[in-house]
Every structure is written in structure tokens, then in C-alpha cells.
N, C-alpha and C positions, 0 to 999 in steps of 0.2 A: 504494500499500499505506500503510494507514494505521498506527498505533503500537500497536494491538490484534493483529493481522496480524503485525507485525516480534516483536511479544515473544512470538506462540505460535510461531512458527517458530524464532525461538532458544531457545525451552523444548522444543519438540520435537527439535533436532537437538541441544542438551543431553543429553537423556535418552537417546537413539540411542547418543550419544559414551557415556555411564555403562555402557549396558550391553554395549558391545563392550568396554570395558577391565575389566569384571568377566568378560567371557568368555575374554580373556585372561590375565586373573589366575588363573581357574581351570584355565584351559592350562597355565599354570607350575607351579602347586600338582601337577598330575596329572604333568607331567615331571619335577619333583622327584622324587616319588613314586616313581615308575618307576625312576630313578636309584638310590635308597636300597635299592629291592628289589634292583636288579642286585647292588649293592655287596653286600649282606646288611650294611646298617647297623644295627647295635644300638640306635641316637639313636632310632631308629623306633617301637621299644617304649613310649618316656619322651615322645616328642613328644606337646604338647597340641595338639589340632584332629584328630586322626588316629585314628578306633576302632581297636581292633584286637580282634575278638570271637574270631575263629581262628585261630589260625600252626598251619601245619604244612606237611610236605613230602611232597606225593603224587608219583605218577608220571603224566604226562601223560595225559589221558582220563579222570581219576578224576574223579568227582562230591562235591559238598560239600552235604550236606544240612543249612541250618543251624537250629538248637536243638535238633543230636540228640546226646542224651548219648554221649560216647566212653567208652570201659573198655578201659583197657589191660592186657593178659593177658600175663605172663612165661611161662606153659607151654603147649605148641602139644598142643592133645588130637589124638590119634592114633585113628583111628576102628578101624585094624586090629588094633591090640592089644587092644581089647575081646572 
């Protein structure tokens, strides 16, 4: 094995190592985010690097439609009273 091949193998192993370290870092971020959501940590709203577009508490099975305007209504319309 000449020096060019050795350098190529060292470079390839280095890139593979960086790739797996990146995966471990991302996994740590996901675990930390899950813990913050589970604990209801309000720091989550102000933490840099975390995009919060929609915050809501919906029952299980609900669908969230992104970029759909939400209008809160205080009065419930009763169709029988019309």
C-alpha cells in the first residue's frame, strides 16, 4: 500500500467518523427536545435553533394542517336556537 492509498483510507475513515458523530449529535438533540416537551419546559419557546411555528394542545388523533389560519371563537353557535 503506497502513501496515496493510505491517505485515501485515512480520509475515508475520517469522513465516516464525522458522519456518525453528526448522527449521534442529532440524536442527542432529539432526546433533549423530547425531554423538554415532556416536562413542559417554557425555555423551549426562547431557545435558539428550535423553530416553533405552531404551539397547541390537541387530543390524540388530531391532524395539524400547516399554514392554516386559526381563529379562536369565544361563542359557540347553537344551530337549534335559529
